[in-house]
C-alpha positions as CSV (number, residue, x, y, z in Angstrom):
1,R,43.0,-4.0,10.1
2,A,43.2,-3.4,6.3
3,L,46.1,-1.0,6.9
4,I,48.0,-3.5,9.0
5,R,47.4,-6.3,6.5
6,G,48.7,-4.1,3.7
7,D,45.3,-4.1,1.8
8,I,45.6,-0.3,1.8
9,D,48.4,2.1,2.3
10,I,46.7,5.2,3.7
11,Y,43.5,5.7,5.8
12,P,42.0,8.9,7.2
13,D,41.0,8.8,10.9
14,Y,40.5,10.9,13.9
15,T,42.6,11.3,17.0
16,G,39.6,10.9,19.3
17,T,38.6,7.6,17.6
18,I,42.1,6.3,17.8
19,A,42.5,7.1,21.4
20,Q,39.1,6.2,22.6
21,E,38.3,3.2,20.4
22,I,41.3,1.6,18.8
23,F,43.5,1.9,21.9
24,A,40.7,1.8,24.5
25,G,42.0,1.0,27.9
26,K,45.6,2.2,27.2
27,E,47.1,5.3,28.6
28,I,46.8,7.6,25.6
29,H,47.2,11.3,26.6
30,G,48.0,13.0,23.3
31,N,49.2,12.6,19.7
32,A,52.7,11.5,20.9
33,D,51.2,8.6,22.7
34,I,49.1,7.7,19.7
35,R,52.2,7.7,17.5
36,R,54.0,5.4,19.8
37,A,51.1,3.0,20.0
38,L,50.7,2.9,16.2
39,K,54.4,2.4,15.6
40,A,54.1,-1.1,17.2
41,Y,51.9,-2.0,14.3
42,G,54.1,-0.5,11.6
43,I,51.7,2.5,11.2
44,E,52.6,6.2,11.2
45,M,50.4,9.2,11.7
46,S,50.5,12.6,10.0
47,R,50.1,15.9,11.8
48,P,46.5,17.1,12.0
49,L,45.0,18.1,8.7
50,G,43.4,21.2,10.2
51,F,39.8,20.4,11.2
52,N,38.3,18.9,14.3
53,N,35.4,16.7,13.3
54,T,34.2,16.1,16.9
55,Y,30.9,14.6,17.9
56,A,27.9,16.8,18.8
57,I,24.2,16.5,19.6
58,G,21.8,18.3,17.4
59,M,18.0,19.0,17.2
60,K,15.6,20.9,15.0
61,R,16.2,24.6,15.7
62,E,12.5,25.4,16.3
63,L,12.1,22.4,18.7
64,A,15.2,23.4,20.7
65,K,13.9,27.0,20.9
66,K,10.4,25.8,22.0
67,L,11.9,23.6,24.8
68,N,14.6,26.1,25.7
69,I,17.4,23.6,25.1
70,Q,20.8,25.1,24.5
71,N,23.2,22.6,26.1
72,I,23.4,18.9,26.2
73,S,22.8,19.0,29.9
74,D,19.3,20.5,29.2
75,L,18.3,17.2,27.7
76,K,17.9,15.7,31.2
77,Y,14.9,17.9,31.9
78,H,13.1,16.3,28.9
79,P,13.2,12.6,29.5
80,T,10.5,11.8,27.0
81,L,12.5,13.1,24.0
82,K,13.1,10.4,21.3
83,L,16.8,10.1,20.6
84,G,18.3,8.5,17.5
85,F,22.0,7.8,17.3
86,S,24.2,6.1,14.7
87,N,24.8,2.4,15.5
88,E,28.5,3.1,16.0
89,F,27.8,5.9,18.5
90,M,25.4,3.7,20.4
91,N,28.3,1.4,21.4
92,R,31.4,3.5,21.4
93,N,33.4,4.2,24.5
94,D,33.1,7.9,23.7
95,G,29.5,7.6,22.5
96,W,26.0,7.2,24.1
97,P,26.9,5.1,27.2
98,G,29.5,7.6,28.4
99,L,27.4,10.6,27.4
100,R,24.4,9.3,29.3
101,K,26.5,8.7,32.4
102,R,28.3,12.1,32.2
103,Y,25.1,14.1,31.7
104,Q,22.8,11.8,33.8
105,L,20.4,11.5,30.9
106,T,17.3,9.4,31.5
107,Q,15.8,9.0,28.0
108,R,14.6,5.5,27.4
109,D,13.4,5.9,23.8
110,V,16.8,5.7,22.1
111,Q,17.2,4.1,18.7
112,G,20.3,3.0,16.8
113,L,20.3,3.6,13.0
114,E,22.4,4.5,10.0
115,H,23.9,8.0,10.5
116,A,22.6,9.3,7.2
117,L,19.1,8.0,8.0
118,A,19.1,9.8,11.4
119,Y,18.8,13.1,9.6
120,Q,15.8,11.8,7.7
121,G,14.3,10.6,11.0
122,L,14.9,14.1,12.5
123,E,13.3,15.8,9.5
124,S,10.2,13.5,9.8
125,D,9.9,14.0,13.6
126,S,10.4,10.3,14.2
127,I,13.3,11.2,16.4
128,Q,14.1,14.5,18.1
129,A,17.8,14.6,18.8
130,I,20.7,12.9,17.0
131,D,24.5,12.7,17.0
132,L,26.3,14.9,14.5
133,Y,29.8,15.3,13.1
134,M,30.7,18.9,13.3
135,T,31.7,19.1,9.6
136,D,28.5,17.5,8.4
137,A,26.9,19.5,5.6
138,E,23.5,18.4,6.9
139,I,23.8,20.8,9.9
140,Q,23.3,23.7,7.6
141,Y,21.2,21.7,5.1
142,Y,18.5,21.0,7.8
143,D,19.3,24.2,9.8
144,L,19.9,22.2,13.0
145,K,20.7,23.5,16.5
146,V,24.0,22.2,17.7
147,L,23.8,21.7,21.5
148,K,26.8,23.0,23.5
149,D,28.9,20.3,25.1
150,D,28.9,22.2,28.4
151,L,30.5,19.4,30.4
152,K,33.3,19.0,27.8
153,Y,32.5,15.3,27.3
154,F,33.6,14.8,23.7
155,P,37.4,14.8,23.0
156,A,39.1,16.4,20.1
157,Y,38.7,14.5,16.8
158,D,41.5,16.0,14.8
159,A,41.6,14.6,11.3
160,V,44.8,12.8,10.5
161,L,46.2,10.4,7.9
162,L,47.4,6.9,9.0
163,Y,49.8,5.3,6.7
164,R,52.0,2.2,6.6
165,A,55.6,2.9,7.7
166,D,57.0,1.4,4.5
167,A,54.8,3.5,2.2
168,K,57.2,6.4,2.1
169,K,59.8,4.2,0.6
170,R,57.5,2.7,-2.0
171,I,55.8,6.1,-2.8
172,P,58.5,8.7,-3.1
173,R,56.1,11.7,-3.3
174,L,54.1,10.6,-0.2
175,A,56.1,12.7,2.3
176,H,55.6,15.8,0.2
177,V,51.9,15.3,-0.3
178,L,51.4,14.7,3.4
179,S,53.2,17.8,4.3
180,E,51.0,19.8,1.8
181,L,47.8,18.4,3.4
182,E,48.9,18.9,7.1
183,G,47.0,22.0,8.4
184,A,45.6,22.8,5.0
185,I,41.9,21.9,5.6
186,S,40.1,24.0,8.2
187,E,36.7,23.2,9.5
188,Q,35.2,25.9,7.3
189,I,36.8,24.4,4.2
190,M,35.7,20.9,5.2
191,V,32.1,22.0,5.6
192,K,32.2,23.7,2.3
193,L,33.6,20.6,0.6
194,N,30.9,18.4,2.2
195,S,28.3,20.9,1.1
196,Q,29.3,20.3,-2.5
197,V,28.4,16.7,-2.0
198,K,25.2,17.2,0.0
199,T,23.2,20.0,-1.7
200,K,19.6,21.2,-1.5
201,D,19.3,20.7,-5.2
202,K,18.3,17.0,-5.7
203,G,20.7,15.2,-8.0
204,K,23.1,18.2,-8.2
205,G,25.5,16.9,-5.5
206,K,29.0,16.0,-6.8
207,S,30.8,12.8,-5.9
208,E,33.2,12.7,-3.0
209,A,36.0,11.7,-5.4
210,Y,35.4,14.6,-7.7
211,V,35.2,17.2,-4.9
212,A,38.4,15.9,-3.3
213,A,40.2,15.8,-6.6
214,Q,39.2,19.4,-7.4
215,F,40.4,20.6,-3.9
216,L,43.8,18.9,-4.3
217,K,44.2,20.3,-7.8
218,Q,43.1,23.9,-7.1
219,S,44.2,24.5,-3.5
220,L,47.4,22.3,-3.3
221,S,48.4,22.0,-6.9
222,V,48.4,18.2,-6.5
223,K,48.1,16.4,-9.8
224,V,45.3,13.9,-10.0
225,K,44.6,11.4,-12.7
226,K,40.9,12.1,-13.0
227,T,39.0,15.3,-12.0
228,H,35.9,15.2,-14.1
229,E,32.5,13.9,-13.0
230,S,31.6,10.5,-14.4
231,T,28.4,10.2,-16.4
232,L,25.5,8.1,-15.4
233,F,26.2,5.7,-18.3
234,S,29.8,5.3,-17.5
235,R,29.0,4.6,-13.9
236,F,26.3,2.1,-15.0
237,I,28.8,0.2,-17.2
238,R,31.5,0.2,-14.4
239,R,29.1,-1.0,-11.7
240,T,27.6,-3.6,-14.0
241,K,31.0,-5.1,-14.7
242,E,31.8,-5.1,-11.0
243,H,28.5,-6.7,-10.0
244,F,28.5,-9.3,-12.7
245,F,32.0,-10.3,-11.8
246,L,31.0,-10.8,-8.1
247,V,27.9,-12.8,-9.0
248,G,29.5,-14.7,-11.9
249,I,32.6,-15.9,-10.2
250,S,30.9,-16.9,-7.0
251,L,28.1,-18.8,-8.9
252,V,30.6,-20.8,-11.0
253,M,32.5,-21.7,-7.9
254,A,29.3,-22.8,-6.2
255,I,28.2,-24.9,-9.2
256,L,31.5,-26.8,-9.3
257,L,31.1,-27.7,-5.6
258,A,27.3,-27.8,-5.0
259,I,26.4,-30.3,-7.8
260,P,28.8,-32.9,-6.6
261,L,27.6,-32.3,-3.0
262,G,24.0,-32.7,-4.1
263,I,24.9,-36.0,-5.9
264,L,26.7,-37.2,-2.8
265,A,23.8,-36.2,-0.6
266,S,21.3,-38.2,-2.8
267,K,23.3,-41.4,-2.4
268,S,23.2,-41.7,1.4
269,K,20.4,-40.6,3.8
270,R,22.9,-39.8,6.6
271,T,25.3,-38.0,4.4
272,G,22.5,-36.2,2.7
273,Q,21.1,-34.9,6.0
274,F,24.6,-33.7,7.0
275,I,25.2,-31.9,3.8
276,L,21.8,-30.2,3.6
277,S,22.0,-29.2,7.3
278,L,25.5,-27.7,6.9
279,T,24.6,-25.7,3.8
280,G,21.3,-24.7,5.4
281,L,23.2,-23.5,8.5
282,I,25.4,-21.3,6.3
283,Q,22.3,-19.8,4.8
284,T,21.1,-18.7,8.2
285,I,24.1,-16.5,8.9
286,P,23.2,-12.8,8.2
287,S,24.8,-11.6,5.0
288,L,26.7,-8.6,6.5
289,V,28.0,-10.8,9.3
290,L,29.4,-13.3,6.9
291,L,31.1,-10.6,4.9
292,V,32.7,-9.2,8.1
293,F,33.9,-12.7,9.1
294,M,35.7,-12.9,5.8
295,I,37.7,-9.7,6.2
296,P,40.3,-11.1,8.7
297,L,41.0,-14.0,6.4
298,L,40.8,-12.3,3.0
299,G,41.1,-8.5,3.6
300,I,38.7,-6.1,1.9
301,S,37.4,-5.6,-1.7
302,E,36.2,-8.5,-4.0
303,P,37.7,-11.7,-2.4
304,P,35.6,-11.7,0.8
305,A,32.5,-10.8,-1.1
306,I,33.0,-13.6,-3.6
307,I,33.6,-16.2,-0.9
308,A,30.5,-15.0,1.0
309,L,28.3,-15.2,-2.1
310,F,29.8,-18.6,-3.0
311,L,28.8,-19.9,0.4
312,Y,25.3,-18.5,0.1
313,S,24.9,-20.1,-3.4
314,L,25.5,-23.6,-2.1
315,L,22.1,-24.5,-0.6
316,P,19.8,-23.9,-3.5
317,I,22.0,-25.8,-5.9
318,V,22.7,-28.7,-3.5
319,R,19.0,-29.0,-2.8
320,G,18.1,-28.8,-6.4
321,T,20.5,-31.5,-7.4
322,Y,19.5,-33.7,-4.4
323,T,15.8,-33.3,-5.1
324,G,16.1,-33.9,-8.8
325,I,17.9,-37.2,-8.3
326,Q,15.7,-38.3,-5.4
327,E,12.5,-37.8,-7.5
328,I,13.6,-40.1,-10.3
329,P,11.3,-43.2,-10.1
330,Q,13.1,-46.2,-8.6
331,G,11.9,-48.3,-11.5
332,I,14.1,-46.4,-14.0
333,R,17.2,-47.1,-11.9
334,E,16.3,-50.8,-11.6
335,S,15.9,-51.1,-15.3
336,A,19.3,-49.5,-15.9
337,E,20.9,-51.9,-13.4
338,A,19.1,-54.8,-15.0
339,I,20.8,-54.1,-18.3
340,G,24.2,-54.0,-16.6
341,L,24.9,-50.2,-16.5
342,P,27.5,-49.3,-13.9
343,S,26.7,-46.6,-11.2
344,L,28.7,-43.9,-13.0
345,A,27.0,-44.6,-16.3
346,I,23.6,-44.5,-14.6
347,L,24.5,-41.1,-13.0
348,R,25.8,-39.7,-16.3
349,L,23.2,-41.1,-18.7
350,I,20.1,-41.2,-16.6
351,E,20.1,-39.4,-13.3
352,I,21.8,-36.1,-14.3
353,P,19.7,-35.7,-17.5
354,L,16.5,-36.4,-15.6
355,A,17.5,-34.0,-12.8
356,T,18.7,-31.2,-15.1
357,R,15.5,-29.1,-14.7
358,S,15.7,-29.3,-10.9
359,I,19.5,-28.5,-11.0
360,L,18.9,-25.5,-13.2
361,S,16.2,-24.3,-10.9
362,G,18.6,-24.3,-8.0
363,I,21.3,-22.5,-10.0
364,K,18.7,-19.9,-11.1
365,T,17.6,-19.4,-7.5
366,S,21.2,-18.9,-6.3
367,A,22.0,-16.5,-9.1
368,V,19.0,-14.3,-8.5
369,I,19.6,-14.3,-4.7
370,N,23.2,-13.4,-5.3
371,V,22.4,-10.4,-7.4
372,G,20.6,-8.8,-4.4
373,T,23.1,-10.0,-1.8
374,A,26.1,-8.8,-3.8
375,T,24.9,-5.2,-3.2
376,L,26.2,-5.6,0.4
377,G,29.7,-6.0,-1.0
378,A,29.9,-2.2,-1.3
379,F,30.3,-2.1,2.5
380,I,33.7,-3.7,2.2
381,G,34.9,-2.0,-1.0
382,A,33.8,-4.6,-3.5
383,G,31.9,-2.1,-5.7
384,G,29.0,-3.2,-7.8
385,Y,25.4,-1.8,-7.7
386,G,25.7,-1.5,-3.9
387,Q,28.0,1.5,-4.2
388,P,25.4,4.0,-5.5
389,I,22.9,2.6,-2.9
390,L,25.4,3.2,-0.1
391,T,26.3,6.6,-1.5
392,G,22.6,7.5,-1.8
393,L,22.0,6.7,1.9
394,R,24.7,9.2,2.8
395,K,24.0,12.1,0.5
396,D,21.1,11.9,-2.0
397,F,18.3,9.2,-1.9
398,T,17.9,9.5,-5.7
399,L,21.2,7.8,-6.2
400,I,19.8,4.7,-4.6
401,W,17.9,4.1,-7.9
402,E,21.3,3.9,-9.8
403,G,21.9,0.7,-7.9
404,A,18.4,-0.7,-7.2
405,I,17.0,-0.5,-10.7
406,P,20.0,-2.1,-12.5
407,A,20.1,-4.8,-9.8
408,A,16.5,-5.7,-10.3
409,L,16.9,-5.7,-14.0
410,M,19.9,-8.0,-13.8
411,A,18.0,-10.4,-11.6
412,L,15.1,-10.4,-14.1
413,L,17.5,-10.9,-17.1
414,I,19.2,-13.8,-15.2
415,Q,15.9,-15.4,-14.5
416,W,14.9,-15.0,-18.2
417,G,18.2,-16.4,-19.3
418,F,17.9,-19.5,-17.2
419,D,14.3,-20.1,-18.4
420,L,15.6,-19.9,-22.0
421,S,18.5,-22.2,-21.1
422,E,16.1,-24.7,-19.7
423,R,14.2,-24.8,-23.0
424,L,17.4,-25.4,-24.9
425,I,19.0,-28.0,-22.5
426,V,16.1,-29.9,-21.0
427,P,14.6,-32.4,-23.4
428,K,11.1,-31.4,-24.6
429,G,9.5,-34.6,-23.2
430,L,10.8,-33.8,-19.7
431,R,9.6,-30.2,-19.9
432,I,6.1,-31.3,-21.0
433,K,6.0,-33.9,-18.2
434,S,7.1,-31.3,-15.6
435,E,4.7,-28.7,-16.9
């Protein structure tokens, strides 16, 4: 979808995925058919890069030996085995449903989970067989037994590059670079490259960008802008800027809308119920689902993440504004009306100042929540502290701390900042009364 929209120009994919998933139900019998189908969307496909990253099923080597399991078909003789497959594999046309049917597997204890976590589950014996990609470095890392696909269920997953048809005109060197890559990456090379990212030495794995850049530079003489590994400090600064941008922009947008909505809600019981119910309903939508819903409208990267965070920020601020105004004693309003103050003057001079503490509390709550929720933006390319967390899930759990600790510190700093702002903005008399 991002490729069709023009959010990106090039995207790596696999022929098996394209044929079985993207064009499921269509008559696709080879790369020529795939190219014809893609052409209708203004997308072209390179020739295979050289490696077949097909699916496989793997187990701990010692367990496979103990149970005498060599082939996938042997699994049907062990119905009590606990299987754990990636969430994608659980629902793909070429995944678990078809595999179970083809091999007549009867296992009932089958769990869906993040692909990288499946290896951890296998290592801890929580599950006993998982789906693999044949170029995964984890196969060697964990010394796994790859079961033979004796019924030839899995199709070929030749790696290819999909690119927009107009990209060759806009990027003159694209055709040359593509021709250099085609057939240049064997399965052995891909496993070796992946092994540089996923290593047995904790914290020693290189970033995907660095490994890819080095390969392009050394093997294909392709010039790249940056080939050195970034330092922890430089990554921290970059991620902090990205995260603060997501949280800051979305929070400002929410303040500009939520405070007026809160004021409006406080003036009418029926209107108030509607506004609070609507903002409350938005809050019940799972964060990741809301992000995904934004992609068709806004593409990928920061915009959908900002809008999702903006929507999540509304309820605490609306409720804080509404509650602050509602809790003002009626006698104060009546006194203001008695001396002839108009409604707007009462709002500006009395209600807003008296409700300031409650409003700030709502803004603080939204800001702190958004710091945590913004980490999900990494799933759609928005960056921020979620990026090292996501990377850590895939290759090295120690990287998770690069995102988790700064996110926690940012939340604490924001909370401290709002507490300080409250002391500066809210009159001392109101603070003492509230305390």
